[in-house]
C-alpha distance (Angstrom), angle and dihedral (degrees) to the residues before:
residue distance angle dihedral
M1 . . .
S2 3.80 . .
E3 3.78 118.4 .
H4 3.79 111.9 -96.9
P5 3.85 115.4 -126.7
F6 3.80 89.9 -126.6
L7 3.79 91.3 54.2
R8 3.79 92.2 49.2
Y9 3.79 88.4 60.5
W10 3.81 93.1 39.3
W11 3.80 92.2 52.4
R12 3.79 104.5 34.2
G13 3.79 109.9 4.4
E14 3.80 91.4 -109.8
I15 3.79 113.1 153.1
A16 3.79 110.2 -141.4
G17 3.77 117.2 176.0
S18 3.78 127.3 -5.7
P19 3.81 124.4 -26.4
E20 3.81 87.6 -124.4
A21 3.80 91.3 58.8
L22 3.81 91.9 49.1
I23 3.81 91.3 49.1
A24 3.80 92.1 47.0
W25 3.80 92.4 49.8
G26 3.79 93.3 46.8
R27 3.78 90.6 48.6
A28 3.82 93.0 48.4
A29 3.81 90.5 49.6
G30 3.81 91.2 49.3
L31 3.81 89.2 -123.6
L32 3.80 104.3 103.6
P33 3.86 97.7 109.8
L34 3.81 90.7 43.0
L35 3.80 91.1 49.6
S36 3.81 90.3 50.2
W37 3.82 90.8 50.8
R38 3.80 91.0 49.2
A39 3.81 92.4 48.7
Q40 3.80 93.2 48.8
T41 3.82 94.9 46.6
R42 3.82 89.2 51.9
G43 3.78 96.1 43.0
W44 3.79 95.5 -119.3
P45 3.81 122.3 161.0
L46 3.79 113.6 -92.0
P47 3.81 115.7 -136.7
D48 3.80 119.0 -127.5
G49 3.79 111.3 -74.4
F50 3.78 92.3 3.4
L51 3.80 98.7 113.6
D52 3.82 93.4 46.0
A53 3.81 91.5 49.5
A54 3.82 92.1 48.6
R55 3.81 91.9 48.5
A56 3.80 91.2 50.1
E57 3.83 90.3 51.5
R58 3.79 91.6 48.3
Y59 3.81 94.2 49.0
A60 3.82 90.5 48.3
E61 3.81 90.4 50.5
I62 3.82 91.3 49.3
A63 3.80 89.0 54.6
R64 3.81 92.1 48.1
Q65 3.79 92.9 48.2
Q66 3.78 90.7 52.1
L67 3.80 86.4 62.2
A68 3.80 89.4 49.7
M69 3.82 91.3 52.1
E70 3.81 90.5 51.5
Q71 3.80 90.4 51.5
L72 3.78 92.8 47.0
R73 3.79 91.6 48.1
A74 3.80 90.2 54.0
L75 3.81 90.3 45.9
A76 3.80 90.7 51.7
T77 3.79 90.2 52.2
L78 3.80 90.5 50.1
A79 3.80 91.1 48.4
R80 3.79 91.6 51.6
E81 3.80 95.1 46.1
Q82 3.81 97.5 44.0
H83 3.82 99.7 30.4
F84 3.78 98.6 -116.1
T85 3.81 118.8 156.3
P86 3.83 106.5 -151.4
L87 3.75 115.6 174.8
V88 3.83 114.6 -148.6
V89 3.81 118.0 -146.2
K90 3.79 138.7 -178.2
G91 3.83 120.0 -10.8
P92 3.81 110.5 48.2
V93 3.81 93.8 24.9
I94 3.80 95.7 48.3
A95 3.83 91.3 44.1
E96 3.80 89.3 66.4
A97 3.83 89.9 65.7
Y98 3.82 92.3 60.3
P99 3.83 121.7 91.0
D100 3.82 85.1 -109.3
P101 3.84 121.8 13.8
A102 3.81 88.4 -138.8
F103 3.81 88.4 67.5
R104 3.81 88.2 70.7
T105 3.79 114.8 66.5
Y106 3.80 122.5 -161.8
H107 3.77 132.8 174.9
D108 3.80 105.4 -159.5
I109 3.79 141.1 20.9
D110 3.81 116.4 -115.8
L111 3.79 118.8 -149.2
L112 3.79 127.2 -173.8
L113 3.80 116.2 -153.9
P114 3.79 139.4 171.4
L115 3.78 110.2 -100.7
E116 3.80 94.3 -113.2
Q117 3.82 91.9 58.1
T118 3.81 98.0 51.4
E119 3.81 98.0 82.8
P120 3.83 96.0 44.2
L121 3.80 92.5 46.4
M122 3.80 93.7 47.4
A123 3.80 89.7 48.4
A124 3.81 90.9 50.1
L125 3.80 92.4 48.5
T126 3.80 96.1 45.3
A127 3.80 88.2 50.1
R128 3.79 87.3 59.0
E129 3.79 124.4 35.0
Y130 3.80 106.3 -35.4
R131 3.77 136.3 84.6
F132 3.76 132.9 -176.1
T133 3.76 132.8 -151.9
V134 3.77 120.7 -156.5
G135 3.78 111.4 -130.4
G136 3.76 130.1 168.5
D137 3.79 98.9 -112.3
R138 3.79 103.1 80.7
G139 3.76 107.0 74.1
N140 3.82 93.9 156.8
H141 3.81 99.8 30.4
L142 3.73 138.6 68.9
P143 3.80 111.7 -115.0
P144 3.82 110.3 -79.1
L145 3.79 116.1 -107.6
H146 3.80 114.3 -125.6
P147 3.82 119.7 -156.0
V148 3.77 115.4 -123.4
R149 3.81 89.2 -137.5
P150 3.82 124.8 47.5
G151 3.78 108.8 -67.0
Y152 3.78 145.9 95.8
V153 3.78 129.1 -45.5
L154 3.82 114.8 -114.9
E155 3.80 115.6 -133.1
I156 3.79 111.4 -161.6
H157 3.81 117.6 -159.1
T158 3.77 135.1 -179.8
A159 3.83 88.7 -170.7
L160 3.79 125.9 22.1
G161 3.79 96.3 -147.1
H162 3.79 143.9 21.0
D163 3.80 123.7 -154.8
R164 3.80 119.4 -175.2
G165 3.78 92.1 -28.3
T166 3.82 95.5 -44.0
E167 3.79 121.4 115.1
Q168 3.79 115.8 -126.5
F169 3.81 130.3 -163.4
T170 3.79 96.4 13.4
F171 3.79 120.6 -179.3
A172 3.82 89.8 -106.3
E173 3.81 89.6 56.0
C174 3.80 95.6 45.1
A175 3.82 102.5 37.5
P176 3.85 99.2 74.1
T177 3.80 92.4 66.7
A178 3.81 98.2 28.3
L179 3.80 116.8 127.6
P180 3.81 134.0 -154.0
W181 3.77 109.1 -97.5
P182 3.84 105.8 -115.9
R183 3.80 92.3 -141.1
F184 3.84 92.0 54.5
P185 3.81 109.0 11.9
D186 3.81 92.5 -170.2
L187 3.80 87.6 67.8
L188 3.79 124.6 67.4
T189 3.78 131.0 -139.4
L190 3.78 135.6 -172.2
D191 3.77 118.6 -85.6
P192 3.83 108.6 -99.8
V193 3.81 97.1 -105.6
L194 3.79 95.0 47.5
H195 3.79 88.6 46.2
A196 3.81 90.2 56.5
L197 3.79 90.4 48.4
Y198 3.79 90.2 50.6
L199 3.83 91.4 48.7
S200 3.81 89.0 54.1
H201 3.78 92.7 48.0
H202 3.80 92.1 45.9
L203 3.79 91.9 52.7
I204 3.81 101.5 38.6
N205 3.80 106.6 27.7
H206 3.77 106.4 23.3
H207 3.80 100.9 38.8
Q208 3.81 97.8 21.3
I209 3.82 93.0 -131.7
S210 3.80 95.2 -56.2
L211 3.82 99.0 124.5
G212 3.79 98.7 87.4
L213 3.80 125.5 -130.7
M214 3.80 102.9 -42.6
P215 3.85 95.2 85.1
L216 3.80 87.2 58.9
A217 3.79 89.3 55.7
D218 3.82 88.8 48.3
L219 3.81 93.1 55.3
Y220 3.79 92.8 44.4
F221 3.79 96.5 53.8
W222 3.80 94.4 35.9
T223 3.82 93.9 56.8
R224 3.81 105.2 28.0
S225 3.83 94.5 100.4
W226 3.80 95.1 43.9
T227 3.78 122.3 128.2
G228 3.78 127.7 -146.2
V229 3.81 90.9 -90.3
A230 3.80 92.3 61.8
W231 3.81 92.5 47.5
R232 3.77 91.7 48.9
T233 3.81 90.2 50.2
L234 3.81 90.4 49.5
A235 3.81 90.3 52.4
E236 3.81 90.9 50.2
Q237 3.80 94.0 47.3
A238 3.81 92.9 45.2
A239 3.81 90.9 51.0
A240 3.81 91.6 48.1
R241 3.83 91.0 54.1
D242 3.80 95.5 39.5
L243 3.82 89.5 -115.5
T244 3.78 100.7 120.8
R245 3.80 92.2 110.5
S246 3.79 90.6 50.1
V247 3.79 91.7 53.8
R248 3.81 92.2 44.3
L249 3.80 91.4 55.7
A250 3.82 94.1 41.8
L251 3.81 92.1 51.6
A252 3.81 92.9 44.8
L253 3.80 90.6 52.7
T254 3.81 90.0 47.4
A255 3.81 91.4 52.5
W256 3.81 90.2 48.7
F257 3.80 93.8 49.3
W258 3.80 94.0 47.8
D259 3.80 93.1 38.3
E260 3.79 87.6 -132.5
P261 3.80 120.7 118.6
W262 3.76 117.0 -138.4
P263 3.81 116.6 -111.4
A264 3.79 113.8 -83.8
W265 3.78 92.9 -109.4
V266 3.82 90.1 56.5
Q267 3.79 92.5 47.8
E268 3.80 89.9 50.2
R269 3.80 89.7 60.1
F270 3.82 94.4 40.1
L271 3.77 109.8 32.5
P272 3.82 113.0 -160.1
P273 3.82 112.0 -106.7
E274 3.78 121.0 -108.0
P275 3.82 114.1 -71.7
R276 3.82 95.8 -105.3
L277 3.83 91.3 57.0
L278 3.77 92.4 45.8
E279 3.81 91.0 49.1
L280 3.81 90.0 49.5
G281 3.80 89.2 50.2
K282 3.80 90.9 53.1
Q283 3.79 91.8 51.0
L284 3.79 92.1 49.3
T285 3.81 91.1 46.8
L286 3.79 92.4 53.6
G287 3.81 94.2 41.8
E288 3.80 91.7 -121.4
L289 3.79 94.1 146.0
G290 3.81 122.0 49.6
G291 3.79 133.7 -33.5
R292 3.78 130.3 -105.8
T293 3.79 114.3 -22.6
P294 3.81 134.9 171.3
R295 3.81 114.7 -90.2
I296 3.79 91.0 -115.8
W297 3.79 98.2 151.9
R298 3.79 92.9 44.4
D299 3.79 93.4 54.7
L300 3.81 102.3 32.6
P301 3.83 105.3 107.8
E302 3.79 93.6 -154.2
K303 3.79 139.6 -16.4
S304 3.78 97.8 -102.3
L305 3.78 139.1 92.1
R306 3.80 88.5 -94.4
G307 3.81 90.5 51.1
W308 3.80 93.3 50.2
F309 3.81 90.7 48.3
A310 3.82 90.3 51.9
Y311 3.81 90.5 47.7
V312 3.82 94.2 51.9
R313 3.80 89.7 46.7
M314 3.80 91.1 50.8
V315 3.80 92.8 48.6
A316 3.78 92.3 49.5
R317 3.80 97.4 43.1
G318 3.78 103.0 34.3
N319 3.80 115.4 -154.2
P320 3.84 107.4 -31.7
A321 3.81 92.5 -164.7
M322 3.79 90.9 54.8
L323 3.79 93.6 43.7
Q324 3.79 89.8 54.9
R325 3.81 86.4 73.7
L326 3.81 87.8 67.6
S327 3.78 127.6 77.6
R328 3.79 120.1 -101.2
R329 3.81 90.7 -103.8
Q330 3.80 91.8 49.7
R331 3.81 92.2 50.2
L332 3.81 89.6 50.6
L333 3.80 89.7 51.6
F334 3.79 89.8 51.1
Y335 3.80 93.4 53.6
V336 3.79 92.6 44.8
R337 3.80 92.3 51.1
R338 3.80 97.1 38.4
P339 3.85 97.4 86.9
F340 3.81 91.9 48.5
S341 3.80 90.8 49.1
L342 3.80 92.5 50.5
L343 3.79 89.9 48.9
K344 3.80 91.2 48.7
Y345 3.78 96.2 50.5
H346 3.79 102.6 31.4
G347 3.79 107.3 18.4
G348 3.80 90.2 93.3
T349 3.81 91.2 52.8
F350 3.79 93.5 52.8
W351 3.79 91.1 46.0
R352 3.82 90.0 53.2
L353 3.79 89.9 48.6
L354 3.79 91.0 52.2
R355 3.79 87.1 52.7
R356 3.82 88.8 48.9
D357 3.80 92.5 -120.3
R358 3.81 107.1 -168.0
R359 3.80 98.8 -145.4
T360 3.80 93.9 49.4
R361 3.80 90.9 50.1
E362 3.80 90.3 48.7
Q363 3.81 90.9 50.9
L364 3.80 92.7 52.4
A365 3.80 91.4 43.8
A366 3.81 90.0 51.7
Q367 3.80 91.3 50.2
E368 3.79 90.1 49.4
T369 3.80 91.3 50.7
L370 3.80 90.0 49.6
A371 3.82 92.8 48.4
D372 3.81 91.7 48.5
W373 3.79 91.1 50.7
L374 3.79 92.4 48.4
N375 3.81 91.9 46.9
P376 3.82 107.0 33.8
A377 3.79 119.6 -169.9
G378 3.74 113.3 -72.6
K379 3.82 96.7 30.2
S380 3.79 112.7 69.9
S381 3.75 106.3 -5.0
């Protein structure tokens, strides 16, 4: 794999290509302010216009996150008054681990809830300043709640992941070790170790390494002050959930991106994967293969006719248990819009496959290789 111009600057401060290209890539990756901070702390040369562009991005993110804090403050008040127990994950919580929260962009607020609280909370929110529109693109999620005023979309989950038809990180699994969020104590968040395990699962299993470089910054800042106790607990929790390979790959990619090897005692617990898997992970991280594709190998229960039938049924129907939280009219809307949504998001992929597009085939082959490595024969299929 050739060295990406962005990474040459990220690693060594070497400017390859035009400043405009570097700025555009940093902006697209959501890492421009973080890259500027890294360059300044290391005394690297700053390309023309780079510092101004990074400052503009940071100021815009500060303004956006002020809206998020207002929404979370209102949500905390609602939780206290009506005895809801929402658990906040990712974005605003992880941002606090960065040197500056504005270095970490996010575009929605993820909440984990027990199933019995989803309907009352959605009713309370839609009676205030949120609305939701049922589309056909959220087979495993409740419809996202959009604020009436400028702000962040709320994503409500009863499970944070789904692997081959099995729910992962449900509220019942996460609640026993959940902690009050210091910023808003009426809201909960995952304990730090479980949060790191979820970040690894979200990157490697759920999105099959298609989220770019930011998750590798998340893991770096989230764990950099950890002691041996936290790492030992992570190893135990990963083993208990059969996610050790996921964490191994996530940590290896993080070390590669930051050009900083983990301490020996961390590597002993989480051995880096074989070079071909790590190289594949790098390619997927940088988007060097194909574009957006369906998560076939993540969701396929087994490689058999029965497995393919179950997969097609799942894609067409979505998650019936989740859809039961919607009204009859809303469920009907989902099923009417589902084919159009699938065509919108994945029609291009299937057209490229029919044309035997090389990059699309390589992307799907890479995802299959990853899924097979994560779920070796005799474990999940």
